[in-house]
Structures are given as C-alpha cells and as structure tokens.
MIVEXMI-523718 format. One record per residue (C-alpha): residue number from 1; residue in three letters; x, y, z. Coordinates in nm, 3 decimals. Layout:
N
seq, type, px, py, pz
NUM, ALA, X, Y, Z
...
***
This chain:
494
seq, type, px, py, pz
1, MET, 0.000, 0.000, 0.000
2, VAL, 0.128, 0.343, -0.093
3, VAL, 0.023, 0.622, 0.140
4, HIS, 0.061, 0.983, 0.027
5, GLU, 0.038, 1.256, 0.286
6, VAL, -0.055, 1.577, 0.113
7, ARG, 0.083, 1.701, -0.130
8, ARG, 0.187, 2.026, -0.290
9, GLY, 0.542, 2.078, -0.403
10, PRO, 0.816, 2.227, -0.181
11, GLY, 0.806, 2.552, -0.372
12, LEU, 0.442, 2.606, -0.286
13, ARG, 0.501, 2.509, 0.077
14, ARG, 0.779, 2.768, 0.104
15, LEU, 0.548, 3.024, -0.056
16, ALA, 0.277, 2.941, 0.199
17, VAL, 0.525, 3.004, 0.482
18, VAL, 0.625, 3.338, 0.332
19, LEU, 0.261, 3.441, 0.290
20, ALA, 0.188, 3.342, 0.649
21, ALA, 0.474, 3.561, 0.768
22, VAL, 0.345, 3.853, 0.562
23, ALA, -0.001, 3.800, 0.710
24, THR, 0.146, 3.820, 1.057
25, VAL, 0.317, 4.149, 0.979
26, LEU, -0.003, 4.288, 0.827
27, ALA, -0.213, 4.173, 1.123
28, GLY, -0.449, 4.464, 1.092
29, ILE, -0.567, 4.355, 0.745
30, GLN, -0.843, 4.094, 0.713
31, LEU, -0.825, 3.863, 0.413
32, SER, -1.160, 3.754, 0.266
33, ASP, -1.069, 3.384, 0.305
34, ALA, -0.871, 3.403, 0.630
35, VAL, -0.681, 3.097, 0.500
36, SER, -0.434, 2.920, 0.727
37, PRO, -0.126, 2.770, 0.558
38, ALA, -0.270, 2.421, 0.610
39, PHE, -0.583, 2.493, 0.409
40, PRO, -0.616, 2.567, 0.036
41, ALA, -0.791, 2.883, -0.079
42, SER, -1.153, 2.911, -0.182
43, VAL, -1.238, 2.920, -0.553
44, PRO, -1.304, 3.255, -0.727
45, ARG, -1.652, 3.384, -0.660
46, ALA, -1.915, 3.368, -0.937
47, HIS, -2.005, 3.676, -1.138
48, CYS, -2.385, 3.693, -1.130
49, GLY, -2.556, 3.813, -1.446
50, PRO, -2.901, 3.965, -1.515
51, GLY, -3.193, 3.815, -1.328
52, SER, -2.978, 3.692, -1.040
53, HIS, -3.053, 3.748, -0.673
54, PRO, -2.706, 3.713, -0.526
55, GLU, -2.588, 3.644, -0.173
56, THR, -2.552, 3.936, 0.062
57, SER, -2.246, 3.818, 0.253
58, SER, -1.940, 3.603, 0.193
59, GLN, -1.941, 3.322, -0.062
60, GLY, -2.191, 3.055, 0.045
61, ARG, -2.317, 3.231, 0.358
62, VAL, -2.675, 3.301, 0.464
63, PRO, -2.625, 3.534, 0.761
64, ALA, -2.860, 3.551, 1.058
65, ARG, -2.963, 3.903, 0.964
66, ASP, -3.111, 3.775, 0.636
67, TYR, -3.347, 3.552, 0.832
68, GLN, -3.441, 3.844, 1.054
69, ASN, -3.510, 4.094, 0.775
70, GLY, -3.682, 3.845, 0.541
71, ARG, -3.415, 3.837, 0.269
72, ALA, -3.346, 3.462, 0.317
73, ALA, -3.710, 3.376, 0.240
74, LYS, -3.661, 3.505, -0.116
75, GLY, -3.375, 3.268, -0.184
76, TYR, -3.043, 3.328, -0.357
77, THR, -2.974, 3.274, -0.726
78, CYS, -2.673, 3.339, -0.944
79, ASN, -2.705, 3.258, -1.315
80, THR, -2.990, 3.022, -1.231
81, ARG, -3.366, 3.028, -1.211
82, GLN, -3.625, 2.789, -1.072
83, VAL, -3.825, 2.598, -1.333
84, ALA, -4.019, 2.364, -1.104
85, HIS, -4.051, 2.249, -0.746
86, GLN, -4.211, 1.933, -0.610
87, GLY, -4.250, 1.778, -0.264
88, LYS, -4.140, 1.889, 0.079
89, SER, -3.845, 1.664, 0.161
90, GLY, -3.545, 1.504, -0.001
91, GLY, -3.250, 1.282, 0.071
92, PHE, -2.918, 1.195, -0.085
93, LYS, -2.971, 1.113, -0.451
94, VAL, -3.148, 1.256, -0.755
95, LEU, -3.128, 1.022, -1.054
96, ARG, -3.232, 1.071, -1.416
97, TYR, -3.319, 0.791, -1.657
98, THR, -3.480, 0.756, -2.001
99, ASP, -3.650, 0.422, -2.066
100, ARG, -3.672, 0.218, -2.388
101, HIS, -3.981, 0.413, -2.499
102, GLY, -3.812, 0.752, -2.461
103, ARG, -3.987, 0.848, -2.137
104, THR, -3.765, 1.036, -1.893
105, CYS, -3.806, 0.997, -1.518
106, ALA, -3.652, 1.131, -1.200
107, PHE, -3.598, 0.918, -0.890
108, TYR, -3.516, 1.063, -0.550
109, ASP, -3.518, 0.935, -0.194
110, SER, -3.748, 1.136, 0.029
111, THR, -3.592, 1.050, 0.365
112, LEU, -3.273, 1.214, 0.481
113, LEU, -3.257, 1.016, 0.803
114, PHE, -3.515, 0.759, 0.902
115, PRO, -3.715, 0.810, 1.117
116, ARG, -3.627, 1.182, 1.145
117, ASP, -3.846, 1.273, 0.848
118, LEU, -4.130, 1.038, 0.937
119, LEU, -4.349, 1.304, 1.101
120, GLY, -4.332, 1.534, 0.802
121, ASN, -4.384, 1.259, 0.545
122, LEU, -4.675, 1.105, 0.736
123, LYS, -4.887, 1.401, 0.623
124, ASN, -4.919, 1.223, 0.291
125, LEU, -4.869, 0.849, 0.323
126, THR, -4.949, 0.775, -0.040
127, LYS, -4.707, 1.026, -0.191
128, GLY, -4.454, 1.128, 0.070
129, LEU, -4.272, 0.806, 0.166
130, GLY, -3.992, 0.603, 0.011
131, VAL, -3.834, 0.672, -0.326
132, ILE, -4.034, 0.921, -0.533
133, VAL, -4.081, 0.859, -0.906
134, LEU, -4.151, 1.158, -1.131
135, ASP, -4.252, 1.166, -1.496
136, MET, -4.032, 1.443, -1.638
137, THR, -4.191, 1.464, -1.983
138, ARG, -4.260, 1.824, -1.892
139, PRO, -3.977, 1.935, -1.663
140, ASP, -4.172, 2.249, -1.575
141, HIS, -4.451, 2.026, -1.439
142, PRO, -4.305, 1.710, -1.281
143, ARG, -4.576, 1.450, -1.231
144, GLN, -4.543, 1.194, -0.954
145, THR, -4.634, 0.850, -1.088
146, ALA, -4.519, 0.621, -0.805
147, ASN, -4.349, 0.605, -0.472
148, LEU, -4.146, 0.294, -0.398
149, THR, -4.204, 0.163, -0.047
150, SER, -4.037, -0.177, -0.046
151, LEU, -3.813, -0.225, 0.257
152, ALA, -3.490, -0.084, 0.113
153, MET, -3.667, 0.204, -0.063
154, ILE, -3.812, 0.335, 0.264
155, SER, -3.459, 0.416, 0.378
156, PRO, -3.191, 0.357, 0.111
157, HIS, -2.977, 0.623, 0.276
158, GLU, -2.691, 0.699, 0.030
159, SER, -2.711, 0.375, -0.170
160, LEU, -2.974, 0.455, -0.436
161, LEU, -2.829, 0.423, -0.788
162, VAL, -2.960, 0.360, -1.140
163, ASN, -2.769, 0.161, -1.400
164, LYS, -2.845, 0.317, -1.736
165, LYS, -2.716, 0.032, -1.952
166, ARG, -2.949, -0.228, -1.804
167, GLY, -3.224, -0.004, -1.674
168, LEU, -3.198, -0.122, -1.316
169, LEU, -3.265, 0.086, -1.005
170, ALA, -3.120, -0.051, -0.681
171, GLY, -3.056, 0.044, -0.319
172, VAL, -2.992, -0.118, 0.018
173, LEU, -3.168, -0.059, 0.346
174, GLY, -2.942, 0.176, 0.539
175, THR, -2.910, 0.472, 0.769
176, ALA, -2.637, 0.696, 0.915
177, ALA, -2.458, 0.405, 1.084
178, THR, -2.593, 0.096, 0.911
179, TYR, -2.904, -0.118, 0.874
180, PRO, -2.946, -0.477, 0.759
181, GLY, -2.856, -0.441, 0.392
182, ILE, -3.172, -0.561, 0.222
183, LEU, -3.100, -0.510, -0.149
184, ASP, -3.399, -0.413, -0.364
185, VAL, -3.366, -0.423, -0.743
186, TYR, -3.622, -0.266, -0.979
187, ASP, -3.670, -0.277, -1.353
188, VAL, -3.709, 0.077, -1.489
189, LYS, -3.621, 0.002, -1.851
190, SER, -3.970, -0.114, -1.947
191, ASP, -4.154, 0.184, -1.796
192, CYS, -3.959, 0.421, -1.575
193, ARG, -4.283, 0.577, -1.452
194, HIS, -4.383, 0.252, -1.284
195, PRO, -4.073, 0.061, -1.166
196, ARG, -4.121, -0.314, -1.120
197, LEU, -3.963, -0.488, -0.820
198, LEU, -3.749, -0.780, -0.936
199, SER, -3.595, -0.895, -0.608
200, SER, -3.560, -0.806, -0.241
201, THR, -3.287, -1.004, -0.065
202, PRO, -3.041, -0.969, 0.227
203, SER, -2.751, -0.990, -0.018
204, GLY, -2.632, -0.635, 0.065
205, LEU, -2.534, -0.761, 0.413
206, LEU, -2.520, -0.417, 0.580
207, GLY, -2.630, -0.092, 0.423
208, HIS, -2.510, 0.266, 0.391
209, GLU, -2.344, 0.355, 0.057
210, SER, -2.292, 0.176, -0.273
211, GLY, -2.143, 0.154, -0.621
212, TRP, -2.234, -0.007, -0.950
213, SER, -2.029, -0.140, -1.240
214, SER, -2.114, 0.028, -1.569
215, ASP, -2.222, -0.303, -1.724
216, GLY, -2.490, -0.336, -1.455
217, LYS, -2.379, -0.684, -1.350
218, THR, -2.211, -0.603, -1.016
219, PHE, -2.360, -0.400, -0.732
220, TYR, -2.135, -0.303, -0.442
221, SER, -2.262, -0.227, -0.092
222, SER, -2.059, -0.062, 0.184
223, SER, -2.139, -0.001, 0.548
224, ALA, -1.955, 0.261, 0.750
225, ALA, -1.657, 0.105, 0.930
226, LEU, -1.780, -0.251, 0.875
227, THR, -1.809, -0.421, 0.536
228, LEU, -1.759, -0.417, 0.161
229, VAL, -1.983, -0.653, -0.039
230, ALA, -2.001, -0.734, -0.412
231, VAL, -2.325, -0.882, -0.548
232, ASP, -2.369, -1.045, -0.890
233, LEU, -2.681, -0.906, -1.061
234, THR, -2.636, -1.080, -1.393
235, ASN, -2.980, -1.215, -1.312
236, PRO, -3.141, -0.931, -1.115
237, ARG, -3.412, -1.168, -0.993
238, VAL, -3.152, -1.383, -0.819
239, PRO, -2.874, -1.171, -0.662
240, VAL, -2.563, -1.377, -0.576
241, PRO, -2.298, -1.251, -0.327
242, LEU, -1.951, -1.266, -0.482
243, PHE, -1.722, -1.112, -0.225
244, THR, -1.736, -0.994, 0.136
245, GLN, -1.470, -0.807, 0.330
246, PHE, -1.498, -0.716, 0.697
247, GLY, -1.319, -0.449, 0.899
248, VAL, -1.295, -0.179, 0.632
249, SER, -1.423, 0.176, 0.666
250, TYR, -1.555, 0.256, 0.321
251, HIS, -1.813, 0.510, 0.208
252, GLY, -1.904, 0.583, -0.156
253, LEU, -1.770, 0.343, -0.422
254, ARG, -1.717, 0.437, -0.788
255, LEU, -1.547, 0.243, -1.066
256, SER, -1.328, 0.305, -1.369
257, ALA, -1.471, 0.264, -1.718
258, ASP, -1.345, -0.096, -1.740
259, ASN, -1.488, -0.171, -1.391
260, LYS, -1.154, -0.311, -1.273
261, THR, -1.044, -0.017, -1.056
262, MET, -1.250, 0.114, -0.767
263, TYR, -1.220, 0.461, -0.619
264, VAL, -1.324, 0.441, -0.254
265, ALA, -1.408, 0.722, -0.015
266, ASN, -1.203, 0.583, 0.273
267, LEU, -1.334, 0.688, 0.614
268, GLY, -1.004, 0.599, 0.781
269, LYS, -0.874, 0.344, 1.023
270, PRO, -0.974, 0.280, 1.386
271, GLY, -0.758, 0.452, 1.645
272, PRO, -0.763, 0.635, 1.977
273, THR, -0.974, 0.911, 1.818
274, LEU, -1.228, 0.687, 1.642
275, LEU, -1.131, 0.698, 1.271
276, THR, -0.823, 0.878, 1.140
277, GLY, -0.653, 0.915, 0.803
278, GLY, -0.960, 0.939, 0.583
279, GLY, -0.915, 1.010, 0.214
280, LEU, -0.918, 0.829, -0.120
281, ARG, -0.831, 0.460, -0.152
282, ILE, -0.785, 0.295, -0.490
283, LEU, -0.859, -0.078, -0.517
284, ASP, -0.795, -0.339, -0.783
285, VAL, -1.128, -0.523, -0.817
286, SER, -1.047, -0.693, -1.148
287, GLU, -1.089, -1.043, -1.004
288, ILE, -1.447, -0.959, -0.906
289, GLN, -1.518, -0.814, -1.250
290, GLU, -1.368, -1.124, -1.415
291, ARG, -1.568, -1.352, -1.185
292, LYS, -1.271, -1.542, -1.052
293, THR, -1.339, -1.799, -0.782
294, ASN, -1.264, -1.659, -0.434
295, PRO, -1.163, -1.319, -0.573
296, SER, -0.918, -1.098, -0.391
297, VAL, -0.917, -0.719, -0.376
298, LYS, -0.582, -0.541, -0.371
299, VAL, -0.512, -0.195, -0.231
300, LEU, -0.319, 0.005, -0.489
301, SER, -0.283, 0.330, -0.294
302, THR, -0.429, 0.554, -0.027
303, ILE, -0.407, 0.932, -0.026
304, THR, -0.516, 1.175, 0.242
305, TRP, -0.516, 1.553, 0.291
306, ARG, -0.482, 1.772, 0.598
307, GLU, -0.820, 1.938, 0.566
308, HIS, -1.020, 1.619, 0.523
309, SER, -1.349, 1.579, 0.704
310, ILE, -1.558, 1.270, 0.612
311, PRO, -1.481, 1.146, 0.259
312, GLN, -1.812, 1.087, 0.080
313, VAL, -1.752, 0.979, -0.280
314, ALA, -1.506, 1.016, -0.570
315, GLN, -1.660, 1.051, -0.918
316, PRO, -1.426, 0.947, -1.207
317, PHE, -1.389, 1.158, -1.521
318, THR, -1.141, 1.227, -1.797
319, ARG, -1.002, 1.554, -1.927
320, ASN, -0.807, 1.543, -2.254
321, GLY, -0.729, 1.175, -2.205
322, LYS, -0.609, 1.212, -1.846
323, HIS, -0.792, 1.040, -1.561
324, TYR, -0.925, 1.224, -1.258
325, VAL, -1.177, 1.188, -0.978
326, LEU, -1.385, 1.466, -0.826
327, GLU, -1.382, 1.376, -0.457
328, VAL, -1.611, 1.540, -0.203
329, ASP, -1.608, 1.530, 0.178
330, GLU, -1.920, 1.566, 0.390
331, PHE, -1.982, 1.768, 0.707
332, VAL, -1.698, 1.848, 0.944
333, ASP, -1.467, 1.579, 1.075
334, LEU, -1.698, 1.411, 1.327
335, PHE, -1.492, 1.091, 1.341
336, GLU, -1.194, 1.244, 1.520
337, LEU, -1.206, 1.355, 1.881
338, SER, -1.130, 1.718, 1.797
339, GLY, -1.430, 1.727, 1.564
340, LEU, -1.664, 1.588, 1.825
341, THR, -1.555, 1.826, 2.100
342, ASP, -1.486, 2.144, 1.900
343, LEU, -1.716, 2.171, 1.599
344, ALA, -1.623, 2.531, 1.528
345, HIS, -1.259, 2.439, 1.469
346, ALA, -1.313, 2.099, 1.303
347, PRO, -1.197, 2.102, 0.940
348, VAL, -1.436, 2.114, 0.646
349, GLY, -1.301, 1.901, 0.363
350, ALA, -1.526, 2.037, 0.082
351, ALA, -1.405, 1.894, -0.252
352, ARG, -1.100, 1.841, -0.472
353, ILE, -0.984, 1.709, -0.808
354, ILE, -0.732, 1.423, -0.795
355, ASN, -0.527, 1.290, -1.083
356, VAL, -0.546, 0.908, -1.095
357, ASP, -0.355, 0.841, -1.418
358, ASP, -0.123, 0.625, -1.208
359, PRO, -0.353, 0.450, -0.958
360, ARG, -0.051, 0.371, -0.741
361, HIS, 0.044, 0.737, -0.715
362, PRO, -0.265, 0.963, -0.715
363, ARG, -0.205, 1.334, -0.667
364, ILE, -0.429, 1.626, -0.580
365, VAL, -0.431, 1.895, -0.847
366, SER, -0.686, 2.147, -0.710
367, ASP, -0.949, 2.215, -0.447
368, ILE, -1.312, 2.329, -0.462
369, ARG, -1.402, 2.529, -0.153
370, LEU, -1.622, 2.825, -0.065
371, GLN, -1.527, 3.111, 0.162
372, VAL, -1.763, 2.978, 0.431
373, HIS, -1.554, 2.658, 0.451
374, GLN, -1.238, 2.838, 0.556
375, PRO, -1.115, 2.797, 0.915
376, GLY, -1.059, 3.166, 0.973
377, VAL, -1.428, 3.254, 0.936
378, ARG, -1.596, 2.946, 1.079
379, THR, -1.521, 3.047, 1.437
380, GLY, -1.660, 3.399, 1.406
381, PRO, -2.017, 3.532, 1.370
382, GLN, -2.078, 3.284, 1.088
383, TYR, -2.091, 3.002, 1.344
384, ARG, -2.405, 3.162, 1.490
385, ASP, -2.597, 3.158, 1.160
386, PRO, -2.906, 2.932, 1.164
387, GLY, -2.793, 2.572, 1.115
388, ALA, -2.423, 2.656, 1.117
389, SER, -2.348, 2.493, 1.453
390, PHE, -2.563, 2.183, 1.395
391, PRO, -2.303, 1.907, 1.330
392, ALA, -2.520, 1.722, 1.075
393, GLN, -2.580, 2.043, 0.880
394, GLY, -2.346, 2.341, 0.887
395, TYR, -2.147, 2.510, 0.613
396, ALA, -2.002, 2.201, 0.447
397, ALA, -2.032, 1.986, 0.136
398, HIS, -2.201, 1.653, 0.071
399, TYR, -2.232, 1.534, -0.293
400, CYS, -2.101, 1.642, -0.633
401, SER, -2.172, 1.521, -0.985
402, MET, -2.095, 1.603, -1.350
403, PRO, -2.316, 1.578, -1.659
404, THR, -2.069, 1.347, -1.833
405, ALA, -1.761, 1.145, -1.742
406, VAL, -1.580, 1.248, -2.061
407, ASN, -1.443, 1.602, -2.070
408, PRO, -1.705, 1.759, -1.842
409, LYS, -1.700, 2.136, -1.834
410, ILE, -1.914, 2.184, -1.527
411, ALA, -1.969, 2.024, -1.187
412, GLY, -2.256, 2.070, -0.945
413, CYS, -2.224, 2.021, -0.571
414, SER, -2.480, 2.018, -0.292
415, MET, -2.317, 2.222, -0.017
416, ILE, -2.573, 2.187, 0.262
417, LEU, -2.644, 2.538, 0.402
418, SER, -2.506, 2.699, 0.084
419, GLY, -2.738, 2.512, -0.156
420, LEU, -2.656, 2.395, -0.507
421, ARG, -2.319, 2.531, -0.626
422, LEU, -2.193, 2.525, -0.985
423, PHE, -1.827, 2.518, -1.087
424, ASP, -1.636, 2.551, -1.413
425, ILE, -1.385, 2.262, -1.415
426, ARG, -1.249, 2.295, -1.770
427, ASP, -0.915, 2.395, -1.618
428, VAL, -0.879, 2.119, -1.362
429, ARG, -0.603, 2.309, -1.185
430, HIS, -0.810, 2.623, -1.143
431, PRO, -1.180, 2.549, -1.092
432, LYS, -1.403, 2.850, -1.035
433, GLU, -1.758, 2.912, -0.921
434, ILE, -2.003, 3.013, -1.195
435, GLY, -2.344, 3.001, -1.026
436, TYR, -2.562, 2.884, -0.740
437, PHE, -2.919, 2.824, -0.628
438, ASN, -3.015, 2.828, -0.262
439, LYS, -3.363, 2.818, -0.104
440, PRO, -3.325, 2.826, 0.276
441, THR, -3.612, 2.708, 0.495
442, MET, -3.739, 2.971, 0.734
443, PRO, -3.781, 2.907, 1.108
444, GLY, -4.101, 2.727, 1.203
445, THR, -4.181, 2.595, 0.854
446, LYS, -4.025, 2.248, 0.877
447, LEU, -4.170, 1.968, 1.088
448, GLY, -3.915, 1.718, 1.210
449, PHE, -3.673, 1.631, 1.485
450, PRO, -3.449, 1.804, 1.546
451, VAL, -3.615, 2.117, 1.411
452, VAL, -3.372, 2.269, 1.163
453, GLU, -3.381, 2.575, 0.943
454, GLY, -3.183, 2.694, 0.648
455, ALA, -3.091, 2.492, 0.341
456, TYR, -3.023, 2.121, 0.377
457, ALA, -2.881, 2.046, 0.032
458, MET, -2.745, 1.692, 0.054
459, SER, -2.828, 1.526, -0.278
460, GLN, -2.618, 1.418, -0.574
461, PRO, -2.750, 1.637, -0.859
462, ALA, -2.879, 1.503, -1.193
463, TRP, -2.844, 1.678, -1.528
464, ASP, -3.081, 1.760, -1.812
465, VAL, -2.823, 1.858, -2.073
466, LYS, -3.067, 1.936, -2.355
467, ARG, -3.259, 2.187, -2.144
468, HIS, -2.953, 2.335, -1.971
469, SER, -3.092, 2.227, -1.635
470, VAL, -2.991, 2.049, -1.317
471, TRP, -3.213, 1.862, -1.070
472, TYR, -3.146, 1.833, -0.699
473, THR, -3.327, 1.804, -0.367
474, ASP, -3.310, 1.998, -0.045
475, ALA, -3.394, 1.779, 0.254
476, ASN, -3.598, 2.060, 0.404
477, SER, -3.800, 2.161, 0.100
478, GLY, -3.806, 1.898, -0.177
479, PHE, -3.716, 1.853, -0.544
480, TYR, -3.607, 2.137, -0.773
481, VAL, -3.557, 2.181, -1.146
482, VAL, -3.306, 2.463, -1.193
483, ARG, -3.222, 2.617, -1.529
484, LEU, -2.874, 2.759, -1.587
485, THR, -2.885, 3.112, -1.730
486, ASN, -2.658, 3.386, -1.861
487, GLY, -2.461, 3.145, -2.078
488, VAL, -2.370, 2.905, -1.798
489, GLY, -2.592, 2.635, -1.949
490, LYS, -2.372, 2.622, -2.258
491, LEU, -2.111, 2.443, -2.050
492, LEU, -2.341, 2.139, -2.046
493, THR, -2.286, 2.081, -2.417
494, HIS, -1.974, 1.968, -2.600
***
C-alpha cells in the first residue's frame, strides 16, 4: 500500500510560509478567506448576471440578519432560475433515466434520516414516503407516478443508484450508521414511470453507501466502518454474493470505465480518536469483475489531505485523455475527537480534483471550496448563523456530480447550508464558481426532529443537458428543477 500525505510541491510550501509571515506582519488587514497555511484557498466567486438574486455576505453564507429581515425567504440565485418544485423533503440522490420508450423519469429518496423525516412525510402516506418517481416529460410540471415503499426504498440512505445500460434501479436498506442491507432491485427500462420490483434479498449484508459497475452486473454495498460486499446481478431476480470483506471503513464506491479499478471514499482506520486518516483509496477489483473464484481485492494506494473531514464519494472523469476523480467530503470531521468536541474548529473538507492516471500514485491537483468553509471565518459570527453549529448540517459539502464522465466542463455540488453550487472545471487546476441556487427554509416551517432551518442540500444532482438544467433536492424543501442562465448552461454541451 502506498500512502501519500498531502501534497503540494516544496516551492508552494515555502510560498505558503512566506505568505503566512506577511499576514502576521499585516495583522491589521483581514483577508476575505482568512486561510491558514494548512488549508487551500476558496475558488473565485461567481459573477452573477441579469436576473440573479445574489448572496448578501461572503461566498456561500446566509447570515442571521437575512433571516431576521426576510431576505433569506426570497432565496439566492446566481445565473440560475427555478423551473419547477415538487414535494417537501429530499434525501441523498437525484437520478435521471430515459426508458426504452423515450420516457424520462426522476428518482429521488425522500428520507434524509429515518425516522427523522417520518413526522413530516406522514402528512401524505401515499405520496410522501420512500423513493419518489416523477414523470419528467414536462420538466416544468413534474408529475409523480409512483413512490417505492419496499423495505430498502423506505430508507436507502446513500445507496440509491440507477444503472443506465441495463435499466436497473437498486438500493440497500441503510441509515447513518448501518441497517441490515436488504438489497432491492427494480426494472425501470420497461416503464420508468412505474418501476417493477425484481428482487428483495439480504444480499447487501449491511447498508449505507454503494457503487455499480457500468455493465450493470455487479452491485457493491458498503457499510460505515464494517463491510464491503459485491453482489452479482447478472440475473437481477436472483442476486448472488460474490465477495465480502470485513473491517474496512468505506463510504461511496465508484469504478473506472473498465470496472476493474475502484475509487473508494475511505473513512479511515480505527484509532484512539475513532477513525483517522480518511481520504481516497484505490482498489484493484479486477478479479471480481472477471468472476474469478474466491476473488481478492488489492489496495493500490491511499491518499489523504490535511483538511479532510468525512470522505463521501469520488466521481471518475477524464479531461483530454487524463484520468481524474472529483472527490467530495461531507460535514466536518466528526470521526476524530477534535471534531466531536470542538465543531467550530473541526476542518471542512469540501471537494477536490485528484489525478489518478497512475492509480498507485494519485495526486491532488486542485481544491473546490467556498469562503464559508475556511477555518478563519468558521469560528466567528458565521458560526451563529441558523444551522451553522448543527453538526449534521453546517457550512459544508455533501455530494457532487458532473453531466458526463468524458471532458465535463461543469460540476454541481450540494453544499448543505449553501445550496446547489456550480463550478467551471475545464481547467482542472483552477476550478471556479459560476453560479448557485439556494432556497433556505425559514424558522417554524419544517416539521421534524431536530427542528432545523436553512438549506439542507445533501443530494447528488442530476443533469438535463438538452434543457440546460440540473435537478437536486433539499432535505428541508423537496425537489427542484433549476435552469442555468446567462450562458452558464452552454457548459453542459460539448
């Protein structure tokens, strides 16, 4: 195993020391980022064009005064506009799929944390529970056609995924720690508006996160700090476990185009402060893909970074023939003792682009952070903003996605209190913000426990390239169709 402790070259480290010394001399001057030498800078702030309703404070912030004077209730937009809104809750995934008849559907999980959202969803038992299915023939008027309430679909946590090649929707019963990993597999190829349950089995072992091979024949299930499982879905009616590993701390699982290399959000290893050393782990899973008897999985490398919080997932993509992953961390670092006892000073990992051309020697090439993620501001008045001090909310990231895995120009990230954020990633070394959409929930309008306010953007976004739109959910307020304006939508096309 090759372990790489971050990261940047010696020249940049020396420069950081010099800049820190200058900052000390100029102590009376406040930098907008208040960046410590250990943390990378935030990305350039978006320029908001006509029709925007931009933020009133630092990048990504919804200050307490905006709740008090009513500004937060109007929402914040930058080169975006709302096309449609549906429902009152959301979870961790928004998926888009077009079936064999050309019908396009959206799938999203309605429960952020079961049974936290139960009280709110009980208002409408027939439409508010489980995985919501929307007919997106008219994206300006989403039409709910089904809600999936089989055991795993009631609480798939972060495991819900659709395989586009085979038209299969799958998820495992899970929650923040883990649940018995009942794996439910649905056919959505025949009619995405009315998914058909093919199997419901305990083959997922324990549930939390997942991954899927592009050929749709292998589904991977991971449970936080416990197991990694591979399940053969060649026959989706009869899932067959292929591989089980115990004692690993894996989160989201994504695979290379040939399905032989896995990019794992590694939560870390057990130690005196719970889990330490989280980052990206790269595995050789070729023996599983090739269906060898008693397959083995080899660790090719592990990379970490100083500012990591809880690694969530690493999405592979290529840029001009080079291989990268867009990795995102969630929340603050709650797995280390310092994070549990001092939330204000716990690091926010946000996101980064990592070169994986050589899977044995991955290297970080850039970071994607907002000003609100920086350590110098998190301990000030910002920490008293609604939701900012709640450890399962706060100014932090959760999921990112791209409209294509080949030369994507844009990435979208759900950044919890800061809403949906859009980034230009054409220059992988210098990503920059190009837009956002944020609809905070006002105090007293959300039923649940605990009672939370502000945005709760946690979902992996989905993309409607033709219509220059992105779909995502906010756990506090439901499903949104957001159109990209002022030329930003052109980055969705090649």
